[in-house]
N, C-alpha and C positions, 0 to 999 in steps of 0.2 A: 098436605103437610110438607110437601116439597118446597113450597113458597117460603116457609119459615126461615131456614138456614140461608137461603139466597138473599132475602131482604136484610138479614142481620149483617151479612158480609158487605152488602151495598152501603149500609149505614156506617160500618167500620171504615170502609175505604173513603167515604165522604168525610168523615171526621178526621182521618189522617191527612187527606188533601187540605182540609180546612186548617189544620194545625201547621202544616208545612207552609201554606200561603200566609198565615198570620206571622209565623216565624220569619219568613223572608221579608215581609213588610216591616217588621220591627227591626230587622237587621239593616235594611235600607234606610229607615228613618234614623237609626243610630249613626250610620255612616254619614248621612247628610248633616246631622247635628254636629258631628265632630268637625266636618269641613267648615261649617259656619262658625263654630266656636274657635277654630284655629284662625280664621280670618279676623274675627273680632279681637282676639288676643294680639295678633300681629299689628293691627291698627292701633290698639291702645298702647302698645310698646313704642310705636313710632311717635305717637302724640306725646307720650311721657319723655321720650328722648328729646323732642323739640322743646318741650317745656324746660327740661333741665339745661339745655344749651342756652336758652334765652333768659333764664332766671337771674343770672348775674347782672345782665343789662337792665332788667326790670327793677332789680334791687337798687342799682345805682340811680336810676331815674326816680324811684320813690324817695330816696334820700335827698336828691337834688330838689324835688318838688317840695318836700317837707321843709327844707332849709330856705327856700325862696318865697313861699307863700306867707303872707302876713298872718299873724296869729288869729285875727278875727275870722279869716276865711278858712282856716285849718279845720280838719275834723277834730271833734272833741273826744278825746280818749279819757275815761275816768282813771286818773292816777292819783294816789294819795301823796300830797306834798305838804310840807309844814307851812311854808310861806309862799305867796305867789311869785316873788322875785328871787327865790332861793337858788334857782338854776343859773341866773345871771351873775350872782355873786360867787359862784363856784369857780369862776375863771373862764378863760377863753380856750381852754384845751378841748379839742374835738374828740372826745373819747368814743362817741358813737361812730364817727367816720373811721377812726382807727380800728374799731372792732369789725366794721364792714369790710375794710381793706384786708384785714387779717383773714377774714372768712373767705374773701375772694381769692387771696393767695393760696389758702388751703385747698380750695376747690380746683384751682389751676394746677397746683403741684401734685395733688393726688388724683388727677383726672383719670389716668389709665387704671388705677386701682379701683376707683369708684365706678368707672365704666364697666370693668369686669365684674364687679360685685352686683351691679344693678341689672346689667343686660347679659 
């Protein structure tokens, strides 16, 4: 009968060691996941920063491309219009370019505020 209490204390110490080992493993895995997550977030922030810095240039290039490409080679965007030549009769005022320039001036003027807001 002396073997009974001794074997139960052995099982209890084995399960405690097992729980400590599992807990330490989970803690280590959690720490490694945090390090990897932090690196991914930093990389994504750098890529977003680069995209925000180059987006005005891409916007100007897109406007230039859309204004120089003949209408037959342009991408077809479904837009409801009343008549095919209605845009040409509206006049030669470049409202689209004015809006793009105002948007660029807004981005340049408020760059420190936007930079502090985003990053």
